[in-house]
C-alpha positions as CSV (number, residue, x, y, z in Angstrom):
1,M,-3.5,42.3,-96.4
2,R,-2.0,39.0,-95.6
3,G,0.8,40.8,-93.7
4,V,-1.7,42.7,-91.5
5,G,-3.5,39.5,-90.6
6,A,-0.3,37.7,-89.7
7,A,0.8,40.6,-87.6
8,L,-2.5,40.7,-85.8
9,L,-2.4,37.0,-85.1
10,L,1.1,37.3,-83.8
11,A,0.2,40.2,-81.5
12,V,-2.8,38.3,-80.1
13,T,-0.9,35.1,-79.4
14,C,2.0,37.0,-77.8
15,M,-0.3,39.0,-75.4
16,P,0.4,38.4,-71.7
17,T,-2.0,36.0,-70.1
18,G,-2.5,38.3,-67.2
19,L,-5.0,40.3,-69.3
20,F,-7.6,37.6,-68.9
21,A,-9.3,36.4,-65.7
22,Q,-7.7,33.2,-64.4
23,S,-9.2,30.2,-62.5
24,L,-8.0,28.2,-59.6
25,Q,-6.9,24.6,-60.2
26,L,-10.1,23.4,-58.6
27,E,-13.0,21.1,-59.7
28,G,-16.5,22.0,-58.8
29,T,-17.9,24.1,-56.0
30,W,-16.4,24.0,-52.5
31,G,-17.8,25.5,-49.3
32,N,-18.3,25.3,-45.6
33,P,-21.7,23.6,-44.6
34,T,-23.6,26.9,-44.8
35,G,-21.9,27.8,-48.2
36,C,-22.7,24.4,-49.7
37,K,-26.4,24.8,-48.6
38,Y,-26.4,28.3,-50.2
39,S,-24.9,27.0,-53.4
40,K,-27.7,24.4,-53.6
41,D,-30.8,26.4,-52.7
42,G,-29.7,30.1,-52.9
43,N,-30.8,30.9,-49.3
44,Y,-28.6,32.5,-46.8
45,E,-28.8,30.9,-43.3
46,N,-26.1,32.9,-41.5
47,D,-23.1,35.1,-42.0
48,D,-20.4,32.4,-41.9
49,M,-21.2,31.3,-45.5
50,V,-18.2,30.7,-47.8
51,V,-18.4,29.4,-51.4
52,L,-15.2,28.7,-53.3
53,K,-15.3,28.1,-57.1
54,P,-12.6,28.0,-59.8
55,D,-13.6,31.5,-60.9
56,G,-14.1,33.3,-57.5
57,I,-15.2,33.2,-53.9
58,E,-18.4,34.4,-52.2
59,T,-19.1,35.1,-48.6
60,Y,-22.1,36.6,-46.9
61,V,-21.2,40.2,-47.9
62,T,-18.4,39.8,-50.5
63,L,-18.2,38.5,-54.0
64,C,-14.8,38.2,-55.7
65,E,-13.9,37.3,-59.2
66,W,-10.4,35.8,-59.6
67,V,-8.3,38.0,-61.8
68,Q,-5.1,36.1,-61.1
69,A,-4.3,32.6,-59.8
70,L,-0.8,31.3,-59.1
71,A,0.4,28.0,-57.8
72,S,3.3,27.8,-55.4
73,T,5.8,24.9,-55.3
74,T,4.1,23.7,-52.1
75,G,0.8,23.2,-53.9
76,A,-0.9,26.2,-52.3
77,Q,-2.6,28.6,-54.7
78,I,-2.5,32.4,-54.4
79,A,-5.6,34.1,-55.8
80,T,-6.1,37.8,-56.4
81,G,-9.8,38.8,-56.6
82,L,-11.6,41.9,-57.7
83,C,-14.3,42.1,-55.0
84,G,-17.6,43.8,-54.5
85,H,-19.1,44.3,-51.1
86,E,-22.8,44.3,-50.2
87,G,-24.0,47.9,-49.6
88,E,-20.9,49.5,-51.1
89,D,-20.5,51.2,-54.4
90,Y,-16.8,50.4,-54.8
91,Q,-14.6,47.4,-55.4
92,T,-11.5,46.2,-53.6
93,V,-8.6,44.0,-54.5
94,E,-8.2,41.0,-52.1
95,M,-5.7,38.2,-52.0
96,Y,-6.4,34.7,-50.7
97,I,-4.3,31.6,-50.0
98,I,-6.0,28.3,-50.8
99,E,-4.3,25.2,-49.5
100,K,-5.1,21.6,-49.3
101,D,-4.9,19.9,-45.9
102,H,-1.9,17.5,-45.9
103,T,-3.7,14.8,-43.9
104,D,-7.2,15.1,-45.3
105,P,-7.3,15.5,-49.1
106,G,-11.0,16.4,-49.0
107,L,-10.3,19.6,-46.9
108,M,-9.0,22.9,-48.1
109,R,-8.3,26.0,-46.1
110,V,-9.0,29.5,-47.4
111,R,-6.8,32.2,-45.7
112,Q,-6.8,35.9,-46.1
113,S,-3.5,37.6,-47.3
114,T,-2.5,38.1,-43.6
115,G,-2.6,34.3,-43.1
116,E,-5.8,34.5,-41.0
117,L,-8.1,31.6,-41.6
118,L,-11.3,32.6,-43.4
119,S,-12.8,29.1,-43.6
120,E,-12.2,25.4,-44.1
121,V,-14.1,24.1,-47.1
122,R,-15.0,20.8,-48.6
123,K,-16.4,19.9,-52.1
124,C,-20.1,20.4,-52.1
125,P,-22.3,17.5,-53.0
């Protein structure tokens, strides 16, 4: 029995980390002004809402859970999310680029995989 327990422990510790959801290297909740208001009171004001958290991103019609988060040598993070969309019964896989502004450390940009800017976000109070 001891051999089985040791083999099981070895198998679990050698499993690839990609099997578990990953988080961004990010502290707290970030958002645009509408997103920070939403994260505080739960009320949608308009459709430009973006809320960025270590474990996912939420917009007015999309909610993504990060399943992979990778850091580049430039400090940008590449996040892959499994996303649900309001009114749809399917999920999609989306990729985002999260990068700090080089001149304003309190500002981050969230870009879609195409490089198109989704939103600029700041840490919510």
